[in-house]
N, C-alpha and C positions, 0 to 999 in steps of 0.2 A: 138695364131697362128692358121692358117687355117687348119682344119683337112684334112688329105690326105687319099685317097683310098689305102688300103694296097696292092692292086694288081698292082697299078701304082707308088707306093712310091719307088723312086730310092735311098733313103738314106740308109746308112749302118745301121745295127741293133743297134750298139752302139750310133749312132747319133740320131736315133729315140728315144731311151731311154733317152738320154740327153735332147732332145727337150721336151719330155713328162714331165720330172722332172722340167724343167724350167717353163713350163706352169703351173704346179701345184704350184710351189713356187710363181709365179706371182699372181695367184688367191688368195693364202693365204695372200700375202702381201696386196693386194687390200682390202680384208676382214678386215685385222687388221687396215689398215688406216681408213676405214669407221667406224669401231668400236671406234677407238680413237677419231675421229671427233665427233661422236655422244656423247661420254662420255664428251668431252670438252664442247660441246654445252649444255648438260644437267647440268653440273657443273656451267656454266656461268648463265643459267636461274635460278638455285637454289640460286646462290650468289645474283642475282638481286632481287629475291623474298625475301631473308632474309636481304637485305640491311637495315641498321638502320639509321634513320635520327634523329640527336640530336636537341635539342632546340636551336634556333638561338639567337644571341645577337644583338640587334639593337644599333646603335650609334647615337649621336646627329647629326642632319641634314640628316639622311637617309630619302629618299623621294620616294614616289610612286604616280603615276597619273593614274587614271582609267577613262574609258568611261563607262557610265551606261545607260542602256535602260530599261525603265519600260513600258512594252507592254500594249496596250489597253485591257480593260476588259468590262464586261457587264455593269459596273457602270460608268466608266470614258469615254470610247469610244475614248480615246486619248493615243497615244504613246508618252512618254516623254523621251527626251535624254538629258543627262547632263554629265559633267566631274567633277571629284573631285580629290584633291591632299591631301596627308597626309605627314606631316613632323614631325620627332621626334625633339621636342624642349627641353625636359627635361627627366631625368631618375633618380629615387631614388632607394632605396633598394627594394621597393615593386612594383613600377609602372613606366610606361612610360607615358609621356604627349605628345600627338600628336595634331598638329594644323590641323584642317580640313577646307579646302577651296573648295567650290562647285560653279560651274557656270552652269546655266541652258542653254537651247537652245538659249535664247535671251541674254546671257551674264550676267544675273543678279547674283551677288555674294552672297554667304552665308558663314559665318565663325563661327567656334566653336572650343572648346577644347574637346578632347576625352582622355579617360584614358584606358590604356591597361595594363594587368598584365605582369610580367616578362616572363610569358609563352606565350606572344603575343596573349592573348585572350582579347576580349572586356569586359570592366568592367563599371558598373554604379550603382547608388543607387536607381534603380527602383524596387528593390526587395520588398517583402511583408513587410510593415512597414518601408519602406525606407532603408532596409538592403542592404549592398553591395553585388552584385551578379556578377559572372564571367561566361560567356558563353564559354564552352570548345570546341571551334573550333578544338583545338589540345590538345592531351594528349601525351606528350613526354615521351620517344622517339617514333617515328612513324616507323611502319614496316608493310608490306603487310599482311592483314588479321586481324590486331588488331581492337578491338572494345572497346567502352566505352559508358558511359551514362552521360548526363548532364541535367540540368533543367534551365528554364527561367520563371520568373514571369511576366505575362502580366496583367495590371490592369483590362481589360475587360474579360480576360479568366481565370486568376488564374495561378496556377503553372502548366507549361507544360513540360512533360518529353520528352527528345530527346535521340535517339540512333545514334551512329556514327560508321562507319566502313571504314577502309583503303582498297580500292579495288585493287590498284596496280599502277605500273608506266605507264605513257603514254607520248608521245611527242606531245606537244600542241603548236600551232602557234597563236600568238596574235600580235597586232600592235608593241609591244616592241621586238618581235623576236620569235624564236622557242626555247622552253624549255622542259627539261625532268622534269616531275612533278608527284607527287603522287595524285591520285584521291581519294577524301574522300567524302563519302555520309553521310548526316545527315537527319534524319526523325523525325517528331514529330506528335502527335495527342493530342487533348484536347476536352473538352466539352464546346462548345461555346454557353452558355445559355443567353448571353447578347443581342443577335440579333435574332438568328433563332432557338435556343434550339436544335441545332444539333451538329454534330462533325465537327471539323476543323482539317486540317493537312497541313503540309508544308514539302517540300523536298528541301534541299540545296545540291548542288554538288560543291565542291571547288577543284581546282587543285593547290597544294602547290609546289613551286619551292625552293629548298634549296639555289640556287644561288641568287634568288631575296629576300629570307627571308620572303615572304608573298605569298598569292595566286596570280596567274596570270590570273585566270578565275573563275567566279562564275556563276552558273545557279540556279535560285530559281523558284520552282513551288509551288504556294500557293493555297490551297483550303479551303474555309470556308463554312461548311455545304453544301447546294445545290448550292452555288454560287462559281464560280471559281475566285480566287483572281488574283492579278497582277503577271505575270511572269516577272522576273527581270534577266538581264544579266549584268555582268561586265567583262571587259577585260583590261589588263594592257597596257597602252600607253607608259610609260617611267618609269624609276626608277634610283636611285642612292644610292648605299649602300657602306659601308666601310668594 
């Protein structure tokens, strides 16, 4: 209410008291509403931060298609663009088998079989001495702030340690659509003595979508000693999951 000059206020004393009480009540009500809204927003943010994402289950014929860009670097001077598709063709108690089909910018195809763990992490026998190794893109369940370590053996580098951290939720738009996804950052460093006797490092950022059951975007920044490696980006074009 608009304050009145006491010398010109023609209201009765009782009316002035009533109006004053109503004004105070309205002010307290507004404060309570504001506090309630702030509490709800805080609880909502906390719930999102603590949201747990469980391990997905892939089904036969689940499909994902990506566009991949390998940017030019000091060695290649060429930016290469390609597409690839992954299709789940078999699943056992321990592994998924995925058919990998790639097409370069000229339409030249490449096909291969890939093996992924039941935790949807890439697996091969390129470990030291031909041992089976699994790269932990994901350590389930996922929740904002979680960290873990993984390792990968490179024939020219040796055993390279990686650290991973779940940064939080983001809304990401790719050709397949807009998705709510968890941002996961992975970093490694190793002693690259086969070429330049210096340190090498690589940073991967992946955005994982529970709806898609895989990453919808990947950004790779690779550094090898004093030489900058190829930056790679992948974005989801289409998918089909059960």
